[in-house]
N, CA, C and O atoms as a GROMACS GRO file, in nm:
protein
  500
    1MET      N    1   0.681   1.281   8.578
    1MET     CA    2   0.775   1.340   8.486
    1MET      C    3   0.786   1.490   8.516
    1MET      O    4   0.686   1.556   8.546
    2ARG      N    5   0.907   1.541   8.509
    2ARG     CA    6   0.933   1.683   8.533
    2ARG      C    7   0.966   1.749   8.399
    2ARG      O    8   1.057   1.706   8.329
    3LEU      N    9   0.891   1.855   8.365
    3LEU     CA   10   0.904   1.918   8.235
    3LEU      C   11   0.954   2.061   8.246
    3LEU      O   12   0.925   2.132   8.342
    4LEU      N   13   1.030   2.102   8.145
    4LEU     CA   14   1.067   2.242   8.124
    4LEU      C   15   1.008   2.281   7.989
    4LEU      O   16   1.038   2.218   7.887
    5LEU      N   17   0.925   2.384   7.987
    5LEU     CA   18   0.861   2.426   7.862
    5LEU      C   19   0.949   2.524   7.787
    5LEU      O   20   0.998   2.622   7.844
    6ASP      N   21   0.970   2.498   7.658
    6ASP     CA   22   1.036   2.595   7.572
    6ASP      C   23   0.947   2.719   7.567
    6ASP      O   24   0.827   2.711   7.592
    7THR      N   25   1.006   2.832   7.535
    7THR     CA   26   0.933   2.958   7.538
    7THR      C   27   0.804   2.953   7.456
    7THR      O   28   0.698   2.992   7.505
    8HIS      N   29   0.812   2.905   7.333
    8HIS     CA   30   0.692   2.904   7.248
    8HIS      C   31   0.587   2.807   7.301
    8HIS      O   32   0.467   2.834   7.287
    9VAL      N   33   0.628   2.697   7.360
    9VAL     CA   34   0.531   2.603   7.417
    9VAL      C   35   0.459   2.668   7.535
    9VAL      O   36   0.338   2.652   7.550
   10TYR      N   37   0.533   2.743   7.617
   10TYR     CA   38   0.469   2.815   7.728
   10TYR      C   39   0.371   2.920   7.674
   10TYR      O   40   0.260   2.932   7.724
   11LEU      N   41   0.413   2.995   7.573
   11LEU     CA   42   0.324   3.096   7.513
   11LEU      C   43   0.197   3.031   7.459
   11LEU      O   44   0.087   3.082   7.480
   12TRP      N   45   0.212   2.920   7.389
   12TRP     CA   46   0.096   2.850   7.334
   12TRP      C   47   0.004   2.802   7.446
   12TRP      O   48  -0.118   2.805   7.432
   13SER      N   49   0.063   2.757   7.555
   13SER     CA   50  -0.015   2.708   7.668
   13SER      C   51  -0.096   2.821   7.732
   13SER      O   52  -0.215   2.806   7.760
   14VAL      N   53  -0.031   2.934   7.753
   14VAL     CA   54  -0.096   3.048   7.818
   14VAL      C   55  -0.206   3.108   7.730
   14VAL      O   56  -0.310   3.150   7.781
   15THR      N   57  -0.183   3.110   7.600
   15THR     CA   58  -0.280   3.172   7.508
   15THR      C   59  -0.378   3.071   7.449
   15THR      O   60  -0.462   3.106   7.366
   16ASP      N   61  -0.368   2.946   7.493
   16ASP     CA   62  -0.455   2.838   7.444
   16ASP      C   63  -0.450   2.828   7.291
   16ASP      O   64  -0.552   2.811   7.224
   17ASP      N   65  -0.329   2.840   7.237
   17ASP     CA   66  -0.306   2.838   7.093
   17ASP      C   67  -0.325   2.697   7.039
   17ASP      O   68  -0.285   2.599   7.102
   18ARG      N   69  -0.386   2.687   6.921
   18ARG     CA   70  -0.410   2.556   6.858
   18ARG      C   71  -0.280   2.487   6.817
   18ARG      O   72  -0.280   2.367   6.790
   19LYS      N   73  -0.171   2.561   6.811
   19LYS     CA   74  -0.042   2.501   6.777
   19LYS      C   75   0.002   2.400   6.884
   19LYS      O   76   0.081   2.310   6.856
   20LEU      N   77  -0.049   2.417   7.006
   20LEU     CA   78  -0.018   2.322   7.113
   20LEU      C   79  -0.110   2.201   7.094
   20LEU      O   80  -0.230   2.209   7.118
   21THR      N   81  -0.052   2.092   7.053
   21THR     CA   82  -0.130   1.973   7.018
   21THR      C   83  -0.199   1.913   7.140
   21THR      O   84  -0.163   1.941   7.255
   22THR      N   85  -0.297   1.831   7.114
   22THR     CA   86  -0.367   1.760   7.221
   22THR      C   87  -0.269   1.674   7.299
   22THR      O   88  -0.276   1.667   7.422
   23ALA      N   89  -0.178   1.608   7.229
   23ALA     CA   90  -0.078   1.523   7.297
   23ALA      C   91   0.012   1.607   7.387
   23ALA      O   92   0.046   1.565   7.497
   24ALA      N   93   0.050   1.726   7.341
   24ALA     CA   94   0.135   1.814   7.422
   24ALA      C   95   0.059   1.863   7.545
   24ALA      O   96   0.115   1.869   7.655
   25ARG      N   97  -0.067   1.898   7.527
   25ARG     CA   98  -0.150   1.942   7.641
   25ARG      C   99  -0.160   1.831   7.746
   25ARG      O  100  -0.150   1.856   7.866
   26LYS      N  101  -0.182   1.709   7.699
   26LYS     CA  102  -0.192   1.595   7.791
   26LYS      C  103  -0.061   1.573   7.864
   26LYS      O  104  -0.060   1.546   7.984
   27LEU      N  105   0.049   1.584   7.793
   27LEU     CA  106   0.181   1.568   7.852
   27LEU      C  107   0.200   1.668   7.966
   27LEU      O  108   0.249   1.633   8.074
   28ILE      N  109   0.162   1.792   7.942
   28ILE     CA  110   0.176   1.898   8.043
   28ILE      C  111   0.082   1.872   8.160
   28ILE      O  112   0.123   1.884   8.276
   29LEU      N  113  -0.043   1.836   8.132
   29LEU     CA  114  -0.140   1.811   8.239
   29LEU      C  115  -0.101   1.693   8.326
   29LEU      O  116  -0.125   1.693   8.446
   30ASP      N  117  -0.042   1.590   8.265
   30ASP     CA  118  -0.006   1.469   8.338
   30ASP      C  119   0.129   1.477   8.409
   30ASP      O  120   0.164   1.387   8.486
   31ALA      N  121   0.204   1.582   8.385
   31ALA     CA  122   0.338   1.594   8.444
   31ALA      C  123   0.331   1.613   8.595
   31ALA      O  124   0.235   1.670   8.647
   32ASP      N  125   0.433   1.564   8.664
   32ASP     CA  126   0.443   1.586   8.808
   32ASP      C  127   0.476   1.731   8.839
   32ASP      O  128   0.418   1.791   8.930
   33ASP      N  129   0.569   1.787   8.764
   33ASP     CA  130   0.612   1.926   8.781
   33ASP      C  131   0.635   1.987   8.643
   33ASP      O  132   0.690   1.922   8.554
   34VAL      N  133   0.593   2.112   8.628
   34VAL     CA  134   0.616   2.184   8.503
   34VAL      C  135   0.687   2.315   8.537
   34VAL      O  136   0.642   2.391   8.623
   35PHE      N  137   0.798   2.339   8.469
   35PHE     CA  138   0.878   2.458   8.494
   35PHE      C  139   0.880   2.548   8.372
   35PHE      O  140   0.876   2.503   8.258
   36VAL      N  141   0.888   2.678   8.399
   36VAL     CA  142   0.909   2.780   8.297
   36VAL      C  143   1.035   2.855   8.338
   36VAL      O  144   1.044   2.905   8.451
   37SER      N  145   1.130   2.863   8.249
   37SER     CA  146   1.256   2.930   8.280
   37SER      C  147   1.238   3.082   8.283
   37SER      O  148   1.164   3.138   8.203
   38SER      N  149   1.308   3.146   8.375
   38SER     CA  150   1.310   3.292   8.374
   38SER      C  151   1.370   3.342   8.243
   38SER      O  152   1.343   3.455   8.201
   39ALA      N  153   1.453   3.260   8.178
   39ALA     CA  154   1.509   3.297   8.047
   39ALA      C  155   1.399   3.309   7.942
   39ALA      O  156   1.411   3.389   7.849
   40SER      N  157   1.293   3.231   7.955
   40SER     CA  158   1.181   3.241   7.860
   40SER      C  159   1.109   3.375   7.874
   40SER      O  160   1.067   3.435   7.774
   41ILE      N  161   1.095   3.421   7.996
   41ILE     CA  162   1.033   3.552   8.019
   41ILE      C  163   1.124   3.662   7.963
   41ILE      O  164   1.076   3.758   7.903
   42TRP      N  165   1.252   3.647   7.983
   42TRP     CA  166   1.351   3.741   7.930
   42TRP      C  167   1.342   3.745   7.777
   42TRP      O  168   1.339   3.853   7.718
   43GLU      N  169   1.338   3.628   7.715
   43GLU     CA  170   1.329   3.619   7.569
   43GLU      C  171   1.202   3.687   7.518
   43GLU      O  172   1.206   3.764   7.423
   44ALA      N  173   1.089   3.657   7.582
   44ALA     CA  174   0.961   3.717   7.541
   44ALA      C  175   0.964   3.869   7.560
   44ALA      O  176   0.911   3.943   7.477
   45SER      N  177   1.026   3.914   7.667
   45SER     CA  178   1.036   4.057   7.695
   45SER      C  179   1.118   4.128   7.587
   45SER      O  180   1.080   4.236   7.541
   46ILE      N  181   1.229   4.068   7.548
   46ILE     CA  182   1.313   4.126   7.442
   46ILE      C  183   1.235   4.132   7.311
   46ILE      O  184   1.233   4.235   7.244
   47LYS      N  185   1.171   4.022   7.275
   47LYS     CA  186   1.096   4.017   7.148
   47LYS      C  187   0.977   4.114   7.150
   47LYS      O  188   0.947   4.176   7.048
   48ALA      N  189   0.911   4.128   7.264
   48ALA     CA  190   0.801   4.223   7.275
   48ALA      C  191   0.853   4.366   7.259
   48ALA      O  192   0.791   4.448   7.192
   49GLY      N  193   0.966   4.394   7.321
   49GLY     CA  194   1.026   4.527   7.311
   49GLY      C  195   1.068   4.563   7.169
   49GLY      O  196   1.066   4.680   7.131
   50LEU      N  197   1.106   4.462   7.092
   50LEU     CA  198   1.146   4.484   6.952
   50LEU      C  199   1.028   4.483   6.857
   50LEU      O  200   1.044   4.506   6.737
   51GLY      N  201   0.908   4.458   6.910
   51GLY     CA  202   0.789   4.452   6.826
   51GLY      C  203   0.773   4.322   6.750
   51GLY      O  204   0.692   4.313   6.658
   52LYS      N  205   0.849   4.220   6.788
   52LYS     CA  206   0.841   4.090   6.720
   52LYS      C  207   0.741   3.995   6.784
   52LYS      O  208   0.710   3.889   6.729
   53LEU      N  209   0.690   4.034   6.901
   53LEU     CA  210   0.596   3.949   6.973
   53LEU      C  211   0.494   4.039   7.042
   53LEU      O  212   0.531   4.130   7.116
   54ASP      N  213   0.368   4.014   7.018
   54ASP     CA  214   0.261   4.092   7.079
   54ASP      C  215   0.211   4.016   7.201
   54ASP      O  216   0.123   3.931   7.192
   55VAL      N  217   0.268   4.048   7.315
   55VAL     CA  218   0.233   3.977   7.438
   55VAL      C  219   0.252   4.070   7.557
   55VAL      O  220   0.340   4.156   7.558
   56ASP      N  221   0.168   4.051   7.658
   56ASP     CA  222   0.182   4.123   7.784
   56ASP      C  223   0.277   4.042   7.872
   56ASP      O  224   0.240   3.938   7.926
   57VAL      N  225   0.399   4.090   7.885
   57VAL     CA  226   0.502   4.015   7.957
   57VAL      C  227   0.465   3.999   8.104
   57VAL      O  228   0.494   3.896   8.165
   58ASN      N  229   0.400   4.100   8.162
   58ASN     CA  230   0.358   4.088   8.302
   58ASN      C  231   0.256   3.976   8.319
   58ASN      O  232   0.254   3.907   8.421
   59LEU      N  233   0.171   3.958   8.218
   59LEU     CA  234   0.075   3.847   8.221
   59LEU      C  235   0.150   3.713   8.215
   59LEU      O  236   0.113   3.619   8.285
   60LEU      N  237   0.254   3.706   8.133
   60LEU     CA  238   0.333   3.582   8.127
   60LEU      C  239   0.392   3.547   8.263
   60LEU      O  240   0.396   3.431   8.302
   61VAL      N  241   0.438   3.649   8.334
   61VAL     CA  242   0.495   3.626   8.467
   61VAL      C  243   0.388   3.573   8.562
   61VAL      O  244   0.410   3.473   8.631
   62SER      N  245   0.273   3.638   8.566
   62SER     CA  246   0.168   3.596   8.659
   62SER      C  247   0.108   3.461   8.621
   62SER      O  248   0.062   3.387   8.708
   63GLU      N  249   0.108   3.428   8.493
   63GLU     CA  250   0.050   3.301   8.448
   63GLU      C  251   0.135   3.180   8.485
   63GLU      O  252   0.085   3.067   8.484
   64ILE      N  253   0.262   3.200   8.516
   64ILE     CA  254   0.344   3.085   8.558
   64ILE      C  255   0.277   3.020   8.679
   64ILE      O  256   0.248   2.901   8.678
   65GLU      N  257   0.256   3.099   8.782
   65GLU     CA  258   0.195   3.046   8.904
   65GLU      C  259   0.047   3.013   8.883
   65GLU      O  260   0.000   2.910   8.931
   66ALA      N  261  -0.025   3.099   8.811
   66ALA     CA  262  -0.168   3.076   8.788
   66ALA      C  263  -0.194   2.946   8.713
   66ALA      O  264  -0.298   2.883   8.730
   67SER      N  265  -0.098   2.906   8.630
   67SER     CA  266  -0.112   2.781   8.553
   67SER      C  267  -0.068   2.659   8.632
   67SER      O  268  -0.078   2.546   8.583
   68GLY      N  269  -0.019   2.681   8.753
   68GLY     CA  270   0.028   2.569   8.834
   68GLY      C  271   0.171   2.529   8.802
   68GLY      O  272   0.217   2.423   8.842
   69PHE      N  273   0.242   2.615   8.728
   69PHE     CA  274   0.380   2.588   8.692
   69PHE      C  275   0.472   2.651   8.796
   69PHE      O  276   0.428   2.726   8.883
   70SER      N  277   0.600   2.620   8.786
   70SER     CA  278   0.701   2.679   8.873
   70SER      C  279   0.805   2.751   8.788
   70SER      O  280   0.839   2.707   8.678
   71GLU      N  281   0.854   2.862   8.840
   71GLU     CA  282   0.961   2.934   8.771
   71GLU      C  283   1.094   2.865   8.798
   71GLU      O  284   1.124   2.829   8.912
   72LEU      N  285   1.172   2.848   8.694
   72LEU     CA  286   1.308   2.795   8.708
   72LEU      C  287   1.404   2.911   8.684
   72LEU      O  288   1.420   2.956   8.571
   73PRO      N  289   1.469   2.959   8.791
   73PRO     CA  290   1.564   3.069   8.772
   73PRO      C  291   1.689   3.022   8.698
   73PRO      O  292   1.724   2.904   8.701
   74VAL      N  293   1.755   3.115   8.632
   74VAL     CA  294   1.882   3.084   8.568
   74VAL      C  295   1.990   3.088   8.676
   74VAL      O  296   2.008   3.189   8.744
   75ARG      N  297   2.060   2.977   8.690
   75ARG     CA  298   2.166   2.966   8.791
   75ARG      C  299   2.301   2.968   8.721
   75ARG      O  300   2.311   2.946   8.600
   76ALA      N  301   2.404   2.995   8.797
   76ALA     CA  302   2.540   3.000   8.741
   76ALA      C  303   2.577   2.868   8.674
   76ALA      O  304   2.643   2.869   8.570
   77VAL      N  305   2.537   2.756   8.732
   77VAL     CA  306   2.569   2.625   8.674
   77VAL      C  307   2.504   2.609   8.537
   77VAL      O  308   2.561   2.545   8.448
   78HIS      N  309   2.385   2.665   8.519
   78HIS     CA  310   2.317   2.660   8.389
   78HIS      C  311   2.397   2.740   8.286
   78HIS      O  312   2.424   2.693   8.175
   79ALA      N  313   2.433   2.862   8.324
   79ALA     CA  314   2.506   2.949   8.232
   79ALA      C  315   2.641   2.888   8.195
   79ALA      O  316   2.683   2.896   8.079
   80ALA      N  317   2.709   2.828   8.291
   80ALA     CA  318   2.839   2.767   8.264
   80ALA      C  319   2.827   2.647   8.171
   80ALA      O  320   2.915   2.624   8.088
   81MET      N  321   2.718   2.571   8.184
   81MET     CA  322   2.702   2.452   8.101
   81MET      C  323   2.683   2.485   7.954
   81MET      O  324   2.714   2.403   7.868
   82VAL      N  325   2.633   2.605   7.923
   82VAL     CA  326   2.614   2.645   7.783
   82VAL      C  327   2.745   2.634   7.706
   82VAL      O  328   2.746   2.596   7.589
   83ARG      N  329   2.855   2.667   7.771
   83ARG     CA  330   2.986   2.662   7.707
   83ARG      C  331   3.021   2.522   7.658
   83ARG      O  332   3.087   2.506   7.556
   84ASP      N  333   2.977   2.421   7.730
   84ASP     CA  334   3.012   2.283   7.698
   84ASP      C  335   2.920   2.217   7.596
   84ASP      O  336   2.945   2.104   7.554
   85LEU      N  337   2.814   2.286   7.556
   85LEU     CA  338   2.721   2.227   7.459
   85LEU      C  339   2.783   2.228   7.320
   85LEU      O  340   2.855   2.322   7.284
   86PRO      N  341   2.756   2.125   7.241
   86PRO     CA  342   2.805   2.127   7.102
   86PRO      C  343   2.738   2.241   7.024
   86PRO      O  344   2.631   2.288   7.060
   87ASP      N  345   2.804   2.283   6.920
   87ASP     CA  346   2.756   2.396   6.840
   87ASP      C  347   2.651   2.350   6.739
   87ASP      O  348   2.674   2.352   6.618
   88ILE      N  349   2.536   2.308   6.791
   88ILE     CA  350   2.427   2.258   6.708
   88ILE      C  351   2.331   2.370   6.671
   88ILE      O  352   2.280   2.376   6.559
   89HIS      N  353   2.307   2.458   6.766
   89HIS     CA  354   2.204   2.560   6.752
   89HIS      C  355   2.262   2.691   6.803
   89HIS      O  356   2.330   2.692   6.906
   90ARG      N  357   2.238   2.801   6.733
   90ARG     CA  358   2.299   2.929   6.769
   90ARG      C  359   2.213   3.013   6.864
   90ARG      O  360   2.264   3.108   6.925
   91ASP      N  361   2.086   2.981   6.877
   91ASP     CA  362   1.997   3.062   6.960
   91ASP      C  363   2.039   3.053   7.106
   91ASP      O  364   2.034   2.945   7.165
   92PRO      N  365   2.081   3.165   7.167
   92PRO     CA  366   2.131   3.159   7.305
   92PRO      C  367   2.024   3.118   7.406
   92PRO      O  368   2.056   3.052   7.506
   93PHE      N  369   1.900   3.154   7.382
   93PHE     CA  370   1.794   3.115   7.475
   93PHE      C  371   1.768   2.965   7.469
   93PHE      O  372   1.753   2.901   7.573
   94ASP      N  373   1.764   2.910   7.350
   94ASP     CA  374   1.745   2.765   7.337
   94ASP      C  375   1.861   2.690   7.400
   94ASP      O  376   1.841   2.588   7.467
   95ARG      N  377   1.982   2.738   7.380
   95ARG     CA  378   2.099   2.673   7.438
   95ARG      C  379   2.093   2.676   7.591
   95ARG      O  380   2.129   2.579   7.657
   96LEU      N  381   2.046   2.787   7.646
   96LEU     CA  382   2.032   2.797   7.791
   96LEU      C  383   1.925   2.701   7.842
   96LEU      O  384   1.944   2.638   7.946
   97LEU      N  385   1.814   2.689   7.770
   97LEU     CA  386   1.710   2.595   7.812
   97LEU      C  387   1.760   2.451   7.808
   97LEU      O  388   1.728   2.371   7.896
   98VAL      N  389   1.839   2.417   7.707
   98VAL     CA  390   1.898   2.283   7.700
   98VAL      C  391   1.990   2.262   7.821
   98VAL      O  392   1.986   2.156   7.884
   99ALA      N  393   2.072   2.360   7.852
   99ALA     CA  394   2.162   2.350   7.967
   99ALA      C  395   2.083   2.333   8.097
   99ALA      O  396   2.123   2.256   8.183
  100GLN      N  397   1.974   2.404   8.111
  100GLN     CA  398   1.890   2.389   8.230
  100GLN      C  399   1.832   2.249   8.238
  100GLN      O  400   1.832   2.186   8.344
  101ALA      N  401   1.782   2.199   8.126
  101ALA     CA  402   1.724   2.064   8.123
  101ALA      C  403   1.828   1.960   8.162
  101ALA      O  404   1.799   1.868   8.238
  102LEU      N  405   1.948   1.975   8.111
  102LEU     CA  406   2.055   1.880   8.144
  102LEU      C  407   2.098   1.890   8.290
  102LEU      O  408   2.125   1.788   8.353
  103SER      N  409   2.102   2.010   8.343
  103SER     CA  410   2.151   2.032   8.480
  103SER      C  411   2.054   1.983   8.587
  103SER      O  412   2.097   1.933   8.691
  104GLU      N  413   1.925   1.997   8.562
  104GLU     CA  414   1.828   1.975   8.670
  104GLU      C  415   1.800   1.829   8.707
  104GLU      O  416   1.790   1.810   8.828
  105PRO      N  417   1.786   1.730   8.634
  105PRO     CA  418   1.746   1.721   8.493
  105PRO      C  419   1.595   1.734   8.478
  105PRO      O  420   1.518   1.699   8.567
  106LEU      N  421   1.557   1.786   8.362
  106LEU     CA  422   1.417   1.803   8.325
  106LEU      C  423   1.400   1.761   8.180
  106LEU      O  424   1.496   1.763   8.103
  107ARG      N  425   1.280   1.724   8.142
  107ARG     CA  426   1.249   1.697   8.001
  107ARG      C  427   1.209   1.830   7.938
  107ARG      O  428   1.115   1.895   7.985
  108LEU      N  429   1.277   1.870   7.832
  108LEU     CA  430   1.249   1.996   7.763
  108LEU      C  431   1.146   1.973   7.654
  108LEU      O  432   1.169   1.895   7.561
  109VAL      N  433   1.031   2.039   7.666
  109VAL     CA  434   0.922   2.024   7.570
  109VAL      C  435   0.930   2.138   7.469
  109VAL      O  436   0.921   2.255   7.506
  110THR      N  437   0.946   2.103   7.341
  110THR     CA  438   0.967   2.202   7.235
  110THR      C  439   0.909   2.152   7.104
  110THR      O  440   0.882   2.033   7.088
  111SER      N  441   0.890   2.244   7.011
  111SER     CA  442   0.854   2.204   6.875
  111SER      C  443   0.975   2.216   6.783
  111SER      O  444   0.966   2.188   6.663
  112ASP      N  445   1.088   2.258   6.838
  112ASP     CA  446   1.211   2.276   6.760
  112ASP      C  447   1.288   2.145   6.755
  112ASP      O  448   1.355   2.107   6.852
  113GLY      N  449   1.279   2.076   6.643
  113GLY     CA  450   1.344   1.946   6.628
  113GLY      C  451   1.495   1.950   6.640
  113GLY      O  452   1.556   1.848   6.671
  114HIS      N  453   1.557   2.066   6.617
  114HIS     CA  454   1.703   2.077   6.629
  114HIS      C  455   1.750   2.050   6.772
  114HIS      O  456   1.860   1.999   6.793
  115LEU      N  457   1.667   2.084   6.868
  115LEU     CA  458   1.709   2.069   7.008
  115LEU      C  459   1.724   1.923   7.049
  115LEU      O  460   1.798   1.892   7.142
  116SER      N  461   1.654   1.834   6.981
  116SER     CA  462   1.665   1.692   7.015
  116SER      C  463   1.804   1.636   6.981
  116SER      O  464   1.839   1.527   7.025
  117LYS      N  465   1.881   1.710   6.903
  117LYS     CA  466   2.017   1.667   6.871
  117LYS      C  467   2.111   1.680   6.991
  117LYS      O  468   2.219   1.622   6.992
  118TYR      N  469   2.071   1.757   7.091
  118TYR     CA  470   2.152   1.776   7.211
  118TYR      C  471   2.143   1.658   7.307
  118TYR      O  472   2.243   1.611   7.360
  119THR      N  473   2.021   1.611   7.330
  119THR     CA  474   1.998   1.514   7.435
  119THR      C  475   1.864   1.444   7.417
  119THR      O  476   1.773   1.497   7.352
  120ASP      N  477   1.853   1.326   7.473
  120ASP     CA  478   1.725   1.255   7.469
  120ASP      C  479   1.628   1.307   7.576
  120ASP      O  480   1.518   1.255   7.590
  121LEU      N  481   1.669   1.410   7.650
  121LEU     CA  482   1.578   1.474   7.744
  121LEU      C  483   1.478   1.566   7.673
  121LEU      O  484   1.382   1.612   7.734
  122VAL      N  485   1.500   1.591   7.545
  122VAL     CA  486   1.412   1.677   7.467
  122VAL      C  487   1.293   1.597   7.416
  122VAL      O  488   1.309   1.488   7.360
  123ILE      N  489   1.174   1.652   7.436
  123ILE     CA  490   1.051   1.594   7.381
  123ILE      C  491   1.001   1.691   7.275
  123ILE      O  492   0.965   1.805   7.306
  124THR      N  493   0.999   1.647   7.151
  124THR     CA  494   0.951   1.731   7.042
  124THR      C  495   0.802   1.709   7.024
  124THR      O  496   0.756   1.596   7.004
  125VAL      N  497   0.726   1.819   7.030
  125VAL     CA  498   0.580   1.811   7.016
  125VAL      C  499   0.536   1.884   6.890
  125VAL      O  500   0.416   1.889   6.860
   0.00000   0.00000   0.00000
């Protein structure tokens, strides 16, 4: 299985947060490939700059590879697909992650139940 981690799931994974359930950890460990979107790093960087997130963004970047994950860059096809998504969720980062999951295709791992309204590629943990 090929996974794309939502931003908060990646943060929980890197910080070993208890919010990441045992089932979610197993899902990530058992996956064939795990991706982290460059959009997630962008989102974390913006939130850190605004004081809404206390995180070392450079550590997040280095932990992608250190965790055995792969970076998924934002491509033009991903950005274009956002336009075609139904207006279910207003968060631009979440919408971009859904578009990436649909384009690649990848299973999007999130705790945001709203995202499952887009596609059955979403795994809510």
